[in-house]
C-alpha positions as CSV (number, residue, x, y, z in Angstrom):
1,M,-0.1,0.3,0.2
2,Q,1.1,3.8,-0.9
3,R,0.3,7.0,-0.3
4,V,1.2,9.9,-2.6
5,K,0.3,13.7,-1.9
6,F,2.0,16.9,-2.7
7,A,4.9,17.5,-0.2
8,N,3.8,20.6,0.3
9,W,0.6,20.2,1.5
10,L,2.2,18.7,5.4
11,A,4.5,22.1,5.1
12,A,1.9,24.6,4.4
13,A,-1.3,22.6,7.0
14,S,1.4,23.4,9.8
15,I,1.2,27.1,8.9
16,L,-2.5,27.6,8.0
17,G,-4.1,24.9,9.4
18,A,-4.9,21.8,7.2
19,G,-9.0,22.5,7.3
20,A,-7.7,26.0,5.7
21,L,-6.2,23.9,2.9
22,A,-9.3,21.3,2.1
23,A,-10.8,23.3,-1.0
24,T,-7.4,24.2,-2.3
25,P,-7.1,23.0,-6.5
26,A,-3.6,23.7,-6.4
27,L,-2.4,21.3,-4.0
28,A,-4.8,18.8,-5.4
29,V,-3.3,15.3,-6.3
30,K,-4.9,12.7,-8.9
31,V,-3.7,8.8,-8.5
32,G,-5.2,6.7,-10.8
33,P,-9.0,7.4,-11.0
34,V,-9.0,9.1,-7.7
35,Y,-8.7,13.0,-7.0
36,D,-8.7,14.5,-4.1
37,P,-7.5,17.9,-2.4
38,I,-4.9,16.3,0.0
39,G,-3.9,12.8,-0.6
40,V,-4.9,9.5,-1.9
41,V,-4.5,6.4,-0.6
42,K,-3.7,3.2,-2.7
43,V,-4.1,-0.1,-1.6
44,N,-2.6,-2.6,-4.1
45,K,-4.7,-5.9,-4.9
46,G,-4.5,-8.2,-2.0
47,Q,-2.9,-6.1,0.0
48,P,-4.6,-5.0,3.3
49,I,-6.5,-1.8,3.8
50,T,-4.7,0.1,7.3
51,I,-6.5,1.3,10.2
52,G,-5.2,2.7,13.0
53,G,-6.3,3.2,16.9
54,Y,-5.0,4.7,19.3
55,W,-6.5,4.4,23.6
56,V,-5.2,3.7,27.2
57,L,-4.0,0.1,26.8
58,S,-1.5,-0.2,30.5
59,G,-1.8,1.6,33.6
60,A,-5.1,2.2,35.9
61,D,-7.2,2.9,33.7
62,T,-6.5,-0.3,30.7
63,A,-9.9,-1.3,30.9
64,L,-11.2,2.2,29.6
65,G,-9.5,1.9,26.3
66,L,-8.9,-2.2,26.0
67,D,-12.8,-2.3,26.2
68,S,-13.0,0.2,23.0
69,K,-10.6,-1.7,21.0
70,R,-12.2,-5.3,21.6
71,A,-15.3,-3.3,20.3
72,A,-13.9,-2.2,17.3
73,E,-12.5,-5.7,16.7
74,V,-16.3,-6.9,17.3
75,Y,-17.3,-5.2,14.2
76,F,-14.4,-6.0,12.2
77,N,-15.1,-9.4,12.9
78,Q,-18.6,-9.2,12.0
79,I,-17.7,-8.0,8.8
80,G,-15.6,-10.5,7.8
81,N,-12.0,-8.3,8.4
82,K,-12.9,-7.1,4.9
83,I,-13.1,-3.6,3.3
84,A,-14.2,-3.1,-0.5
85,G,-12.5,-6.9,-1.1
86,H,-9.3,-6.0,0.9
87,P,-8.4,-7.6,4.3
88,I,-8.7,-5.2,7.3
89,R,-5.0,-4.7,9.2
90,F,-5.5,-3.0,12.5
91,V,-2.5,-1.3,13.8
92,V,-3.1,-0.1,17.6
93,E,-0.6,2.3,19.9
94,D,-1.1,2.8,23.9
95,D,-1.8,6.2,24.3
96,G,-1.2,6.3,28.5
97,C,-4.6,8.4,28.7
98,N,-2.6,11.2,28.5
99,A,-1.1,14.1,26.2
100,E,2.2,12.8,26.0
101,G,1.3,9.1,25.2
102,G,-1.6,10.6,22.7
103,Q,1.4,12.8,20.9
104,T,4.0,9.8,20.2
105,A,1.1,6.9,19.7
106,C,-0.4,9.7,16.8
107,T,3.1,10.3,15.3
108,K,4.0,6.5,15.0
109,L,0.4,6.5,13.4
110,A,0.8,9.5,11.3
111,A,4.3,8.1,9.7
112,N,2.4,4.7,8.9
113,Q,1.3,6.2,5.2
114,S,-0.8,3.3,4.6
115,I,-3.2,4.2,7.3
116,V,-6.8,5.3,5.7
117,G,-8.2,7.0,9.2
118,V,-7.9,6.2,12.7
119,L,-10.1,4.9,15.4
120,G,-9.6,6.3,19.3
121,P,-9.0,7.8,21.5
122,A,-11.2,6.9,25.2
123,C,-9.0,9.7,26.6
124,S,-9.7,13.3,26.1
125,S,-5.8,14.2,27.1
126,A,-4.9,11.8,24.3
127,A,-7.4,12.9,21.8
128,T,-6.8,17.1,22.3
129,A,-2.9,16.4,21.5
130,A,-3.1,13.8,18.9
131,A,-5.9,14.5,16.9
132,P,-4.2,17.8,15.2
133,I,-1.0,15.2,14.0
134,L,-3.7,13.2,12.4
135,W,-5.5,15.8,10.6
136,K,-1.6,17.0,9.6
137,Q,-1.3,13.9,7.2
138,G,-4.4,13.7,6.3
139,M,-6.0,11.0,8.3
140,V,-10.0,11.2,9.9
141,N,-9.8,10.7,13.3
142,I,-13.3,8.8,15.5
143,G,-12.6,9.2,19.2
144,T,-15.0,6.9,21.5
145,A,-15.1,7.8,24.6
146,S,-13.0,11.3,24.7
147,S,-15.7,13.9,25.9
148,A,-14.1,16.8,26.4
149,P,-16.1,19.4,25.3
150,R,-13.7,21.4,23.2
151,L,-13.0,19.0,21.0
152,T,-15.8,19.5,19.3
153,A,-16.6,23.1,20.1
154,A,-17.8,25.3,17.6
155,D,-14.4,27.3,17.9
156,R,-12.2,24.4,18.0
157,G,-10.0,25.7,15.1
158,P,-9.0,23.9,11.9
159,N,-6.3,21.5,13.4
160,F,-9.2,19.5,14.3
161,D,-10.9,19.5,11.4
162,G,-10.6,15.9,10.7
163,F,-11.8,14.7,14.4
164,A,-15.3,13.3,15.0
165,R,-16.7,11.4,17.6
166,T,-19.3,8.8,18.3
167,I,-19.4,9.8,22.3
168,F,-21.3,12.5,23.5
169,S,-19.7,16.4,25.0
170,D,-19.6,16.5,28.2
171,A,-21.0,19.8,28.5
172,E,-24.3,18.0,27.9
173,Q,-23.2,15.5,30.8
174,A,-23.3,19.3,33.2
175,K,-26.4,19.4,32.4
176,G,-27.7,16.2,33.1
177,D,-25.3,15.7,36.3
178,T,-26.3,19.6,37.4
179,N,-30.5,18.3,37.2
180,W,-30.0,15.6,39.5
181,M,-28.0,16.8,41.9
182,Y,-29.6,20.4,42.0
183,N,-33.0,19.4,41.0
184,V,-33.8,16.1,41.8
185,N,-31.8,15.9,45.1
186,K,-32.0,19.4,45.9
187,W,-28.3,19.3,46.8
188,K,-27.4,23.5,46.9
189,T,-23.8,23.5,47.7
190,A,-21.1,21.3,45.9
191,A,-17.2,20.5,45.7
192,T,-15.4,19.9,43.0
193,I,-12.0,17.6,42.6
194,H,-10.3,17.2,38.6
195,D,-6.7,16.1,37.7
196,G,-5.4,18.6,35.0
197,S,-6.9,16.7,32.3
198,P,-9.1,17.7,29.2
199,Y,-11.7,15.2,30.5
200,A,-12.0,16.2,34.4
201,Q,-11.3,20.1,33.8
202,Q,-13.8,20.8,31.3
203,L,-16.7,18.6,32.8
204,V,-15.8,20.4,36.3
205,A,-16.0,23.7,34.6
206,E,-19.2,23.0,32.9
207,F,-20.7,22.0,35.7
208,K,-20.1,24.4,38.0
209,M,-21.5,26.9,35.5
210,N,-24.8,24.9,35.0
211,F,-24.6,24.4,38.7
212,E,-24.5,27.8,39.6
213,K,-27.0,29.1,36.9
214,A,-29.2,26.5,38.4
215,G,-28.8,28.6,41.5
216,G,-26.7,26.7,43.5
217,K,-23.1,27.4,44.7
218,V,-19.8,25.6,44.4
219,V,-18.2,26.0,47.4
220,A,-14.6,24.4,47.4
221,A,-12.8,23.7,43.8
222,E,-9.5,21.8,44.1
223,A,-7.3,20.6,41.7
224,I,-4.8,17.7,42.3
225,S,-2.6,15.2,40.3
226,P,-3.5,12.1,38.6
227,T,-0.4,10.4,40.7
228,D,-1.6,11.7,43.8
229,V,-1.6,9.7,46.7
230,D,-2.6,11.3,50.1
231,M,-5.7,13.0,49.5
232,R,-6.4,13.9,53.0
233,P,-5.3,17.5,52.8
234,V,-7.7,18.3,49.8
235,L,-10.4,16.9,51.6
236,T,-9.9,18.2,55.0
237,R,-10.0,21.6,53.2
238,I,-13.6,20.4,51.2
239,A,-14.6,19.3,54.5
240,T,-14.8,22.5,56.2
241,S,-16.5,24.1,53.5
242,K,-19.7,21.5,54.3
243,P,-20.6,20.8,50.4
244,E,-23.8,18.5,50.2
245,V,-22.2,16.4,47.5
246,V,-18.6,15.7,46.2
247,Y,-17.7,15.8,42.3
248,Y,-14.8,14.1,41.2
249,P,-15.4,12.9,37.7
250,V,-11.3,11.7,37.5
251,F,-9.3,8.7,36.6
252,V,-9.6,5.1,38.8
253,A,-6.3,5.5,40.4
254,A,-7.0,8.9,41.9
255,G,-10.3,8.2,42.0
256,G,-10.2,5.4,44.1
257,Q,-7.4,7.0,46.7
258,I,-10.6,9.9,47.1
259,T,-13.5,7.7,47.8
260,R,-11.0,5.3,50.0
261,Q,-9.8,8.5,52.2
262,A,-13.4,10.6,51.7
263,K,-14.7,8.0,53.7
264,E,-12.2,8.9,56.9
265,T,-12.4,12.9,56.8
266,V,-14.6,13.9,59.7
267,G,-17.1,16.1,58.6
268,L,-17.4,15.3,54.6
269,T,-20.9,14.4,53.5
270,K,-21.1,11.1,52.1
271,N,-22.4,11.9,48.8
272,L,-19.5,11.4,46.6
273,I,-20.1,11.4,42.8
274,G,-18.0,10.1,39.9
275,G,-17.7,10.3,36.4
276,G,-18.1,7.5,33.2
277,S,-13.9,7.1,33.5
278,M,-14.6,4.9,36.5
279,M,-17.3,2.5,35.3
280,T,-14.6,-0.5,35.5
281,K,-14.3,-3.2,38.2
282,D,-10.8,-1.7,38.9
283,I,-12.4,1.2,40.8
284,I,-13.8,-1.2,42.9
285,T,-10.4,-3.0,43.7
286,A,-9.0,0.8,44.1
287,S,-11.8,2.2,46.3
288,G,-11.9,-0.9,48.8
289,D,-14.6,-1.1,51.0
290,A,-15.4,2.6,50.1
291,A,-17.1,1.4,46.8
292,K,-19.7,-0.1,48.3
293,G,-22.5,3.1,47.9
294,F,-20.1,5.1,45.0
295,R,-22.3,6.7,42.7
296,I,-21.1,8.0,39.5
297,T,-23.1,9.7,36.5
298,F,-22.6,7.8,33.3
299,P,-24.7,6.8,29.6
300,D,-27.6,4.8,30.1
301,V,-26.3,2.0,28.6
302,S,-28.9,-0.6,29.8
303,K,-29.6,-3.4,26.9
304,E,-33.3,-1.6,26.6
305,A,-32.0,2.1,25.9
306,M,-29.4,0.7,24.0
307,G,-29.3,0.1,20.1
308,K,-31.2,-3.1,19.4
309,D,-29.1,-4.9,17.8
310,Y,-26.9,-4.1,21.1
311,P,-27.2,-8.1,22.6
312,K,-25.4,-9.1,20.0
313,L,-22.6,-7.1,20.2
314,V,-22.3,-8.3,24.1
315,A,-22.7,-11.9,22.7
316,E,-20.0,-11.5,20.4
317,Y,-17.7,-9.6,22.0
318,K,-17.8,-12.5,25.3
319,K,-17.3,-15.3,22.2
320,L,-14.4,-13.1,21.4
321,F,-12.5,-12.2,24.7
322,G,-14.3,-14.5,27.5
323,E,-15.9,-12.2,29.4
324,E,-18.7,-9.6,29.6
325,P,-17.8,-5.9,28.4
326,I,-15.5,-4.6,30.9
327,Q,-16.4,-0.4,30.9
328,G,-18.7,1.2,29.4
329,F,-17.8,2.8,25.8
330,H,-17.7,-0.4,23.6
331,A,-20.7,1.0,21.9
332,Q,-19.4,4.2,21.0
333,A,-16.5,1.9,19.7
334,Y,-18.1,-0.3,17.8
335,D,-20.3,2.5,16.1
336,A,-17.0,4.2,15.4
337,A,-15.4,1.5,13.7
338,R,-19.3,0.9,11.6
339,L,-18.8,4.8,11.1
340,L,-15.5,4.3,9.4
341,V,-15.8,1.3,7.5
342,T,-19.4,2.9,5.7
343,A,-17.1,5.7,4.9
344,I,-14.5,3.4,3.4
345,D,-16.4,1.8,1.7
346,K,-18.7,4.6,0.2
347,V,-15.4,6.5,-1.3
348,A,-13.3,3.7,-2.4
349,V,-12.5,3.5,-5.9
350,T,-11.3,0.1,-7.3
351,D,-9.7,-0.4,-11.1
352,K,-9.9,-2.8,-13.7
353,D,-6.6,-4.4,-12.3
354,G,-7.9,-4.7,-8.6
355,N,-6.4,-1.9,-6.6
356,T,-8.0,0.4,-4.5
357,Y,-8.0,4.1,-4.1
358,I,-9.5,6.1,-1.1
359,G,-9.1,9.5,-1.5
360,R,-8.6,11.9,2.2
361,K,-10.4,14.6,2.0
362,A,-13.2,12.3,0.2
363,L,-13.0,10.1,3.3
364,R,-12.9,12.5,6.3
365,D,-16.5,14.5,4.3
366,A,-17.9,10.9,4.2
367,V,-17.5,10.4,7.7
368,F,-18.7,14.1,8.5
369,N,-21.5,13.4,6.4
370,A,-22.6,10.1,6.7
371,P,-26.5,9.5,6.6
372,E,-27.9,8.8,10.3
373,F,-27.5,5.5,11.7
374,D,-29.2,3.3,14.6
375,G,-26.1,2.4,16.5
376,M,-25.1,0.4,19.2
377,S,-25.1,3.9,21.5
378,G,-28.3,5.2,20.3
379,P,-28.7,7.4,16.5
380,I,-25.0,8.5,15.5
381,K,-25.5,11.4,13.1
382,C,-22.3,14.0,12.6
383,D,-22.2,17.9,12.7
384,A,-20.4,19.8,11.2
385,N,-17.8,19.8,14.4
386,G,-17.7,16.4,14.4
387,Q,-20.2,15.5,17.4
388,C,-22.1,12.2,16.4
389,G,-23.3,10.6,19.2
390,K,-25.6,11.9,21.6
391,F,-26.6,12.6,25.0
392,K,-28.2,9.9,27.6
393,F,-27.2,9.7,30.9
394,A,-28.3,7.7,33.9
395,V,-26.6,7.5,37.6
396,Y,-25.3,4.5,38.4
397,E,-24.1,2.9,42.2
398,F,-21.6,0.2,43.3
399,V,-23.6,-2.4,45.6
400,N,-20.8,-3.9,47.0
401,A,-17.3,-4.1,47.0
402,D,-16.4,-7.3,45.3
403,A,-14.9,-6.7,42.2
404,S,-15.5,-10.0,40.9
405,T,-19.5,-8.8,40.5
406,F,-18.7,-6.0,38.2
407,E,-21.0,-6.6,36.0
408,I,-22.9,-2.8,34.2
409,G,-26.5,-3.1,35.9
410,K,-26.0,-5.2,38.6
411,N,-23.0,-3.8,40.3
412,S,-22.7,-0.7,38.9
413,K,-26.4,-0.6,39.1
414,K,-28.7,1.6,37.5
415,I,-30.7,3.9,40.3
416,F,-31.8,6.8,38.2
417,L,-32.1,7.7,34.6
418,I,-31.3,11.8,33.8
419,Q,-33.9,13.7,32.0
């Protein structure tokens, strides 16, 4: 497989932003029967079509990325591991769920000029650093659990023109969380903790804006490092402010420490609320006995709330990997794989010799303009800024501290559907 494009496109893109060049005829290239403004991938007869991926595949948050990777593989398996008559080659990198890892992972992917499009990541910190790197090489990127609002904001900038996602925006989660905390539970004061990641920091900021707009007050706003172990000073400061709820949508390692130590902090509320990054058995292990009663706001992933074929996804997942889904974003990853493959099928052109050609700008546009379909996670339809997934939230509670009993819907158990 080879990729052909004008050499000056990359240099110009780094200065002006890839999106600014998308319709510039002077930079167009024609390879075989396909003409494209930014580049064409040629796949020789019998050779694979290569799809890239990047997720967190090591450390405390492994389940978050591995669950998504597996779901993409379920979809590929269901279509016979072929696209447009070519076998699929899936090249995946570990992004470590951080900006540095995302940059490293996608520098490797961007250097592989046979890759036509990229799935992932789960973590917004990785996406924020990586998506511009991929788009400078003309590679469309579909996020699977990276929910930071800025990634699909109207003012996100041209470096993100190649990024779409099948997950919701945390701007919507913040509204739902506010509704449940302020209107349903009647909590008027809250404390927040973030870990500096785009996901946590932006979600907390959106929550504060919505909560205070509703009439509540954020009485303490704390920041930690993802690697912090001793949370007692932070929790003690929060306790002096006497919030009715503590909201900390952080990741597993820090989230477990907060949950454990919050139970030991004198005068601190027992209303502890986490985020979707902690929907995994690993948070039970990290939290110990304190996991019982811990709640998180999360998408409604009950079978009745998902797409009609969701049970088939779960059955195939279990058949391939020997266990139930290990996190909550597998449906979004399956939908991302389907969206990308459908777009590749739409734009791929095969000549009389069996060689296939895929235009990069054409593929990006096919993703963004794909007709709405009934995905595993619900309706999927992208807007002009790449927001393709819809808002649909619930509240889940861990009912015991035995990690071996983790199963979404049982432990943790859905206790409220956010309207």
